[in-house]
PASEBA-1860 file (N, C-alpha, C; in nm, 3 decimals):
! residues 117
1> XXXXXXXX> 1.169/0.112/-1.785/1.025/0.115/-1.765/0.994/0.088/-1.619 ~ 0.917/0.178/-1.560/0.883/0.164/-1.419/0.764/0.070/-1.404 ~ 0.777/-0.022/-1.311/0.667/-0.113/-1.280/0.650/-0.125/-1.130 ~ 0.527/-0.115/-1.087/0.490/-0.144/-0.949/0.387/-0.255/-0.955 ~ 0.421/-0.369/-0.899/0.333/-0.486/-0.911/0.287/-0.528/-0.772 ~ 0.156/-0.514/-0.749/0.099/-0.550/-0.620/0.059/-0.698/-0.618 ~ 0.063/-0.755/-0.500/0.016/-0.892/-0.480/-0.035/-0.906/-0.338 ~ -0.110/-1.013/-0.314/-0.154/-1.044/-0.179/-0.298/-1.010/-0.148
9> XXXXXXXX> -0.368/-0.948/-0.241/-0.508/-0.918/-0.217/-0.593/-1.044/-0.219 ~ -0.718/-1.029/-0.180/-0.807/-1.143/-0.180/-0.927/-1.121/-0.093 ~ -0.993/-1.231/-0.061/-1.114/-1.231/0.022/-1.078/-1.279/0.161 ~ -1.122/-1.205/0.261/-1.093/-1.242/0.399/-1.214/-1.206/0.485 ~ -1.233/-1.280/0.592/-1.343/-1.250/0.684/-1.305/-1.134/0.775 ~ -1.406/-1.063/0.819/-1.383/-0.954/0.913/-1.308/-1.007/1.035 ~ -1.211/-0.927/1.078/-1.126/-0.968/1.190/-0.999/-1.040/1.147 ~ -0.993/-1.078/1.021/-0.877/-1.150/0.970/-0.765/-1.058/0.927
17> XXXXXXXX> -0.665/-1.118/0.865/-0.545/-1.045/0.824/-0.509/-1.076/0.679 ~ -0.446/-0.980/0.617/-0.386/-0.997/0.485/-0.256/-0.920/0.481 ~ -0.167/-0.963/0.394/-0.041/-0.892/0.374/-0.027/-0.861/0.226 ~ -0.021/-0.735/0.195/0.000/-0.690/0.057/0.149/-0.662/0.035 ~ 0.193/-0.693/-0.085/0.330/-0.662/-0.124/0.331/-0.587/-0.256 ~ 0.428/-0.502/-0.272/0.447/-0.429/-0.397/0.593/-0.440/-0.436 ~ 0.617/-0.494/-0.552/0.753/-0.508/-0.604/0.778/-0.399/-0.708 ~ 0.882/-0.322/-0.687/0.913/-0.211/-0.777/1.033/-0.243/-0.865
25> XXXXXXXX> 1.026/-0.199/-0.988/1.140/-0.211/-1.079/1.146/-0.086/-1.166 ~ 1.266/-0.058/-1.216/1.283/0.058/-1.302/1.303/0.189/-1.229 ~ 1.313/0.183/-1.097/1.339/0.304/-1.018/1.452/0.276/-0.918 ~ 1.514/0.384/-0.871/1.612/0.370/-0.761/1.530/0.374/-0.634 ~ 1.493/0.258/-0.590/1.388/0.240/-0.489/1.414/0.322/-0.362 ~ 1.539/0.325/-0.317/1.569/0.387/-0.187/1.546/0.538/-0.188 ~ 1.529/0.597/-0.307/1.507/0.742/-0.316/1.359/0.779/-0.321 ~ 1.272/0.680/-0.303/1.129/0.703/-0.318/1.055/0.685/-0.186
33> XXXXXXXX> 0.956/0.771/-0.165/0.854/0.746/-0.065/0.755/0.648/-0.127 ~ 0.731/0.539/-0.054/0.641/0.434/-0.104/0.512/0.436/-0.022 ~ 0.403/0.422/-0.093/0.275/0.431/-0.022/0.173/0.332/-0.072 ~ 0.072/0.314/0.010/-0.047/0.237/-0.025/-0.167/0.330/-0.016 ~ -0.246/0.328/-0.121/-0.371/0.402/-0.126/-0.483/0.301/-0.154 ~ -0.605/0.341/-0.128/-0.717/0.253/-0.160/-0.834/0.335/-0.213 ~ -0.915/0.266/-0.291/-1.034/0.330/-0.346/-1.149/0.230/-0.343 ~ -1.252/0.267/-0.270/-1.374/0.188/-0.263/-1.472/0.241/-0.366
41> XXXXXXXX> -1.566/0.159/-0.408/-1.664/0.202/-0.509/-1.736/0.329/-0.466 ~ -1.739/0.428/-0.555/-1.809/0.552/-0.527/-1.736/0.647/-0.435 ~ -1.614/0.613/-0.397/-1.537/0.698/-0.306/-1.408/0.743/-0.371 ~ -1.350/0.848/-0.314/-1.222/0.897/-0.364/-1.109/0.808/-0.314 ~ -1.000/0.809/-0.391/-0.882/0.736/-0.347/-0.826/0.804/-0.222 ~ -0.786/0.724/-0.125/-0.737/0.779/0.001/-0.607/0.712/0.042 ~ -0.529/0.788/0.117/-0.404/0.734/0.170/-0.433/0.629/0.276 ~ -0.367/0.516/0.263/-0.370/0.415/0.369/-0.246/0.431/0.457
49> XXXXXXXX> -0.129/0.432/0.393/-0.004/0.448/0.466/0.106/0.481/0.368 ~ 0.207/0.552/0.416/0.327/0.566/0.336/0.450/0.560/0.425 ~ 0.562/0.532/0.361/0.690/0.524/0.430/0.792/0.597/0.345 ~ 0.861/0.691/0.407/0.954/0.775/0.332/1.086/0.701/0.310 ~ 1.172/0.766/0.232/1.305/0.708/0.209/1.384/0.701/0.340 ~ 1.346/0.783/0.436/1.411/0.779/0.568/1.337/0.693/0.668 ~ 1.241/0.614/0.622/1.165/0.519/0.705/1.066/0.585/0.799 ~ 1.030/0.708/0.773/0.922/0.770/0.850/0.789/0.721/0.793
57> XXXXXXXX> 0.698/0.684/0.882/0.570/0.631/0.838/0.455/0.725/0.872 ~ 0.351/0.716/0.793/0.228/0.791/0.817/0.111/0.701/0.780 ~ 0.005/0.707/0.861/-0.111/0.622/0.838/-0.238/0.705/0.831 ~ -0.332/0.655/0.750/-0.465/0.714/0.753/-0.530/0.686/0.888 ~ -0.615/0.776/0.932/-0.675/0.764/1.065/-0.751/0.633/1.080 ~ -0.815/0.587/0.975/-0.900/0.470/0.986/-0.823/0.339/1.000 ~ -0.693/0.342/0.975/-0.615/0.217/0.982/-0.510/0.219/1.091 ~ -0.495/0.330/1.160/-0.393/0.339/1.266/-0.415/0.231/1.370
65> XXXXXXXX> -0.305/0.166/1.406/-0.311/0.060/1.506/-0.349/-0.076/1.450 ~ -0.392/-0.080/1.324/-0.430/-0.208/1.263/-0.338/-0.247/1.147 ~ -0.291/-0.148/1.075/-0.207/-0.173/0.957/-0.063/-0.131/0.986 ~ 0.032/-0.200/0.924/0.173/-0.166/0.938/0.240/-0.169/0.801 ~ 0.306/-0.060/0.767/0.379/-0.054/0.640/0.527/-0.074/0.667 ~ 0.593/-0.143/0.575/0.738/-0.164/0.588/0.798/-0.170/0.448 ~ 0.928/-0.149/0.443/0.997/-0.153/0.313/1.127/-0.232/0.326 ~ 1.168/-0.291/0.214/1.295/-0.363/0.207/1.370/-0.307/0.087
73> XXXXXXXX> 1.469/-0.222/0.113/1.542/-0.157/0.005/1.632/-0.253/-0.072 ~ 1.661/-0.369/-0.014/1.742/-0.468/-0.087/1.657/-0.541/-0.190 ~ 1.532/-0.562/-0.156/1.443/-0.637/-0.246/1.352/-0.546/-0.328 ~ 1.362/-0.415/-0.304/1.275/-0.319/-0.374/1.126/-0.351/-0.354 ~ 1.092/-0.379/-0.230/0.953/-0.411/-0.200/0.901/-0.326/-0.084 ~ 0.772/-0.303/-0.088/0.702/-0.238/0.023/0.583/-0.327/0.057 ~ 0.562/-0.347/0.186/0.459/-0.438/0.233/0.359/-0.364/0.321 ~ 0.238/-0.417/0.323/0.135/-0.363/0.410/0.071/-0.480/0.483
81> XXXXXXXX> 0.098/-0.489/0.612/0.037/-0.590/0.697/-0.094/-0.534/0.749 ~ -0.203/-0.601/0.718/-0.336/-0.554/0.756/-0.398/-0.653/0.854 ~ -0.421/-0.607/0.975/-0.481/-0.691/1.078/-0.617/-0.634/1.119 ~ -0.695/-0.717/1.185/-0.827/-0.675/1.235/-0.908/-0.608/1.124 ~ -0.914/-0.673/1.011/-0.980/-0.613/0.896/-1.129/-0.595/0.921 ~ -1.180/-0.485/0.867/-1.321/-0.449/0.881/-1.387/-0.447/0.743 ~ -1.518/-0.454/0.743/-1.591/-0.450/0.616/-1.554/-0.325/0.536 ~ -1.533/-0.214/0.606/-1.505/-0.088/0.538/-1.363/-0.080/0.482
89> XXXXXXXX> -1.283/-0.182/0.505/-1.151/-0.187/0.441/-1.158/-0.242/0.299 ~ -1.275/-0.289/0.259/-1.292/-0.339/0.124/-1.267/-0.229/0.023 ~ -1.174/-0.255/-0.070/-1.136/-0.155/-0.169/-1.032/-0.215/-0.263 ~ -1.001/-0.141/-0.368/-0.884/-0.173/-0.447/-0.767/-0.097/-0.386 ~ -0.661/-0.168/-0.360/-0.543/-0.110/-0.296/-0.434/-0.089/-0.402 ~ -0.379/0.032/-0.403/-0.281/0.071/-0.503/-0.147/0.103/-0.438 ~ -0.042/0.056/-0.500/0.093/0.093/-0.459/0.134/0.221/-0.531 ~ 0.206/0.307/-0.459/0.248/0.435/-0.514/0.393/0.462/-0.480
97> XXXXXXXX> 0.462/0.526/-0.574/0.601/0.565/-0.552/0.618/0.711/-0.590 ~ 0.675/0.790/-0.500/0.702/0.932/-0.526/0.849/0.958/-0.501 ~ 0.917/1.010/-0.603/1.060/1.037/-0.594/1.085/1.158/-0.505 ~ 1.178/1.143/-0.411/1.219/1.256/-0.329/1.261/1.373/-0.418 ~ 1.223/1.494/-0.380/1.260/1.620/-0.444/1.192/1.642/-0.578 ~ 1.203/1.546/-0.673/1.147/1.571/-0.806/0.997/1.550/-0.811 ~ 0.945/1.461/-0.725/0.802/1.435/-0.725/0.753/1.342/-0.833 ~ 0.843/1.277/-0.907/0.798/1.176/-1.005/0.706/1.079/-0.932
105> XXXXXXXX> 0.596/1.043/-0.998/0.489/0.972/-0.929/0.445/0.854/-1.014 ~ 0.443/0.736/-0.955/0.405/0.614/-1.027/0.302/0.535/-0.946 ~ 0.217/0.464/-1.020/0.112/0.383/-0.958/0.116/0.240/-1.009 ~ 0.080/0.148/-0.920/0.058/0.011/-0.961/-0.082/-0.006/-1.019 ~ -0.113/-0.127/-1.059/-0.241/-0.153/-1.124/-0.353/-0.179/-1.023 ~ -0.316/-0.204/-0.901/-0.415/-0.226/-0.795/-0.441/-0.372/-0.768 ~ -0.479/-0.400/-0.644/-0.517/-0.534/-0.604/-0.642/-0.525/-0.516 ~ -0.736/-0.613/-0.540/-0.864/-0.607/-0.470/-0.854/-0.673/-0.334
113> XXXXX> -0.904/-0.604/-0.234/-0.920/-0.660/-0.099/-1.068/-0.655/-0.066 ~ -1.122/-0.770/-0.035/-1.264/-0.779/0.001/-1.276/-0.842/0.139 ~ -1.342/-0.770/0.229/-1.364/-0.819/0.365/-1.511/-0.856/0.379 ~ -1.536/-0.980/0.418/-1.673/-1.027/0.429/-1.713/-1.046/0.575 ~ -1.842/-1.045/0.599/-1.892/-1.062/0.736/-1.910/-1.208/0.772
END
């Protein structure tokens, strides 16, 4: 059974930092592109960042220079360091795993990030 379990969300003031973590089980982690997506109320889910099995990273335009994604293949975890948080970063953040070549796709349950003024 595949599980992606997010942690680290919460309430933070604008300008602050949070670190999200996603622990994966039930998959061969090193063969997956791992990503973070977010969805704010009334908006579509959007890519925040992803990191491929070869450690190539991609970021959404709105978070470039502020967020950093990393992975630990020994611990089967992917992390998202979020700095200089803005009000518009408020959303539910979801962990995602996509298997290389086959495209098998899994989602976590989401973790709420709320940025206050």
